[in-house]
C-alpha positions, 0 to 999 in steps of 0.5 A: 372322657365321654363327651355329651351333646345337647342336640335339637332333633329335627323330628317335629316332636313335643320336645326338641332338645335331647342329650346323646353321647358322642362316640369317643373315636370321633374327637369333637363336634363343632356347635352347629353341625348336622347329625343323625341320631336314633330317636325312638325306633326311628333315625332322624337328623339333629343339630348340635347345640353344644356339649353338656357336662352331665346329661339329663338321663342315665342312659345316653344313645349315641350320634350315628353319623355326621352329615357335614363335617362343617357347621350348617348353622352358625352360633348366631343363627342358633341363638336366633332360631331359639328366639324365634321358637320362644317369640312366635311360639313354634317348635325349635326344630321348625325354626332350624329347619327353616334356616337350611337349604331345601333338600339338606334337612329331612324329616323321618317319613312313614313308608307304607306298603300292603301286608295283605293283598286280598284285603277289601276295606269297606270305606272308599278312601281306604279302598283308594289307599289299598289300590294306590299301594297295590298299583305303585308298590310301598310308597312314602307318606309324602307320595301318598299326600301328593296323590291324594291332594287335599283329602286327609288319609292319615286316619284311614291309614292308621285303621288299616295298619291296626287291621293288618291290611298294611304295614308302616315303618319309619325311613330317614331319607338322605339329604337330596342335595349334594355337590355337583360334579362333572366328568372330565377328560384328560390325555394320559399320553405325552403329546408324541405317543398321542400323535403316534396313537392318532396315526395308528388309528388312521392306518391299516385295514380297520374292520367295518364294524369297528371303523366308526368307533375308531374314527370317533376315538381319533377325533377324541384325541385330536380334541384333547391335543388341540385344547392341551387341557382337561376337558368336560366330557360333554364338550368332548362328546359334542366335538367328537361325537364319542360316547361314554363307552369310547372314553371308557375304552380309551381309559382301559388302554391308558390313553386317557384319564377320566376324573371328576371335578366339582362344579357350582350351580350358580343362578347368575352364571352366564348373565352379564352385568355392565359396569356403570358409574355410580351416580353423584349422590343428592344431598338428601342421599348423602344426608340419609347415608352418613348415619348408616355409615357411622353405625356401620364403622362403629359395628353398632346394632341400629335400625333405620327407616329409610322413608323415601318416596318412589323414585327417590333413590333408596336403592343407591343408599343400599348399594352404598352402604353395602359397599361400605360394609364389604370394604370393612371386611363384613358381608351384607344381606339384602331382602326384597319382597319377592325376586320376580318384583325386582329384576332390576335390583338384581342388575344393580347389585350384580353390577356393583358386586360382580362375582360376589353376589348370591341369589336365593329365590324359590324358583332356583333349583334345590341344587343351585340354592344348595350351592349359593348356601355353601358359597355363602358359608365358605365366605366366597360371597359378599352380598346375598339377594333374595326374598324372606328365606335369604335372611338366613343365608349363613354369610360369616360376619354379616354387617348389614341386613336391608328390607326393601319394601319393608311394609310387603305382607310377603315378609310374613311367613306363610308356613311354620314358623309363622315369622316376620322377617321384619322383626326377625332381621332386627333380632338377628342384627342385634345378635350380629352388631349389624345395621338394619335398614328397612325401606319403603315409600309407604312404611308399614304402620307399626314401623312408621309409629316406632320411628315417629316415637324414637324407637328407630332413626327415621331418614327421609327422601323427599325428592325424586332422582333422575339421570336425564334432567339437569343437576339440581332438578328432580322429577315430580310425582305424577298427578293423580286423578280420582274418577267416580265410576258411579258417575260414569255409569249414570252418564252411560259409560258402561266401559271398564275405562272411564272417559278420563282414562281412555282419553289419557291413554289416547294421548299417551299412545299418540305421544309414543309413550308407555302406560301401565294398567293395574288391576288387583287380580289376574285371570279374566274375571273375578267369578262366574255368576248365574243371572237367575239365582245369583250364585257363583260357581264355587270350589267344592273344596274351599267354598270360594268363587272360581276365578275365570282363566280363559275357558277354565275356572281355577281355585287360587287357594287349592288349584282346582280346575274345571271348565265354565259350565254352559248352565247353572249347576244349582239352578240349571239356568243358561244365564250364567256368565263371567262377572268382573274384570281380570287382566285378559279382559283388560287387554282385550279391551285395550286391543278393541280400542287401540288396535295399534297398541302392543300389550304385554301381560305381567302377572303370576300366570305369565311368570310361572317359570324362572327368568321370565320376569326378566324377559318381560321386563327387558321386552317392555323396557326396550319399548316393544310393547306400549301398554303393561297390563299387570297385577301387584307384581308391577306395583313396585320395584320397577323403574321404567323411564318411558311410562307416563301414565298409570291406570288403576282400573278398579282402585277400591278392590279389597277395601272393604274386607273385614280386616283391620289392615285393608285400608293400609294394604290398599293405600300402599298399593296405590301409592306404589303403582302411582309412583311408576309414572313420570320417573324420568324427564317427562311428567306423569299421570295417574288415573284412579277409578273407584266406586268409593272416591271419598275413602280416605285411603284413596284421597290420601294415595291421590295426594301422595300424602302418607303422613296424612293417611298414617295419622288418620288410620293410627287414630282408628287403630288406637280407638279400636285397639289394634297394632301398634297399640296392642299386640294380637295373636291368632289361633286358627283351628281347621277340620274337615267337619264344620260342626267339630271345627266350631266345638273345638274352637269354642272349647279352646275360647272357654279355656283361654277366658278362664286363664285370662281371669286367672292371671288377672289380665285385665288388658287382654280380651279375646275376640271370637270364636268365629269362622274366618272370612275364607271359611273353608279352604282345601276341604277344611273348615276354618275357625279362629280366635284372636287374643288382643293385649300386651304379650297374649302369646303367653297365655298359650301353652304350646305345642297345641293339639292337631289342627291348630295353628299359632300366628303371633303378629298376624298380617291378616285376619281373613 
């Protein structure tokens, strides 16, 4: 009897699900298997969703290949992908692809090659494409995209195909990741025979041209006899000086056996995690842990907000919950905003779950991520730790999902599907019967509001913990002093450091303690500005001010780079200078004022390579530097007991951006960075420098008053109709032509307005269309429409035409 399968094709098509037949000789395929199927004139990958009794078409095409005999996705993951597709208005294939490790899922690509070598197009972009193919030969679309950068070339390529100048055909690249195998060498002779062979190699007259090879092979024998077990070929090469040809010749003689052995690429291999005795829980920690353990024991899907001030021991609650779930035979996923922010989290979980912790993040190689994924699927890991993508680790029987710093904007995906990990984790937990813990010292306002309204249980930690204080005593939150930089200017201080911050830093260094200087941007200056015409040097692709990094200007959106001009490109004035403050300028000023101070910079430029954040943290934690200068990467996740001073060089950056979340973002980062001070037995202090000292976000941050800020901000949100009181959907349109971007957006707005009237959605409003705050990025103009109301996403027919992006529950409107 013929078996028919429902398969989601990974082809970015309008429709994702199709029916195929399974060749009878194959038997059966499990749900979640990755296969290759024909799709039009292409071969594409697909995921088996299940069997169907009757296909929707009379003629079905066969499954051609099974890429992995084991399912690559669990039934719960397939259910979650369908939910994500519906809720976030995304294609099902994009949701499924997001759950697979990089390199495993492959989409069909176009392969372009010259058809008429002597063709001479007229348009510059077409000329460039023809020249590229002439120089490099046939290229995949991805290779052309990398060569052209932000330029759009597809339309020109289509014209050249129609003109017969180039040919295009579809190809499906094989998975670029596979298990790693290493060559092994094993003695094929009995010990007595091997000894005789070695002796024969050392005896007799050996031609001079063979002497070196003979000596190498003798050393191979000696290495293998000395170990008495199979050895990795690389080890044999190093010990004997032999080459692969030597080993092959010895294998032909029957002296050694060459085999392959699978090895695991583990990003944690070679790292030691000294075992530590878990600390005694405080009363608050014990109280918070009990309802979590009760839900875990009952295998009940429940969501908790662990609302704890900085340094209150939230991580220890996560560790105890993870230990309990592992002891019950289930597994845990722990999400962090960005792995570079929390190296200490890796250390703590590595010590508690030795050999059973998996690490996932973007700085790993594709092979490392693939092996962690395979170990998770096989049940060889108990806990997987990592940022947003770690949510999709295929662990069997997940009982706990933790989101540390749950308020962080990085939990929102920046590419399709544009999902929010916080909401997706809870939907996943419900399907799994798992506990979901959202932890933060400054929860997202929507999370806080839900907990306040009783839609999840709020667990509070209000006191700091410390191993260095006597039992019953707790470190105090740092005293925060707001400094009005306008007054500093009026009194003649033009330095980036106020008198208060200068004297506080001087006292800190004199006491041999450590300080953190926080700046909400990296580089050396915010912009290079002409004092004559007032214009800044902008990115030609994005229209945004370039940021100075030493003697180079960089666009942080498209990575365009150029040197700092000597004269203004617009008015030719020589009066062009850097304006603003960056991490390098802060470091220069510290060294000028305090020549003996040892400084260390920690921003994205300083931790480009994997593992560099661990080196920086160890360097500072061991007091080989006195002042740490950094951006948001140091605002959270670090426990540095010697830090007693935090200086926020300019606290109000971003406060006046035209985005309804701007006050919340500034408040959160200030509350978090202030919490780095005074976490042990030494009192802490924070200095908050600002030109807006009266703003409620800053005054509440200075008082460590989350509740006061939340209530005030919620009143504003209710009055303006923003989340959590209304839902938002953002439709963003980009185009290389500004007038076309405006025209298409206005046409879409008219369609949506008519739909609102037709469906009598009196509670739904449309904002815009309008250009975005960042009006041009990577050469494309950006216009947006915002829908506000109950379930506004239901108004949108998907998929939308090319150029449109749908963002459900956006975290920014910039």
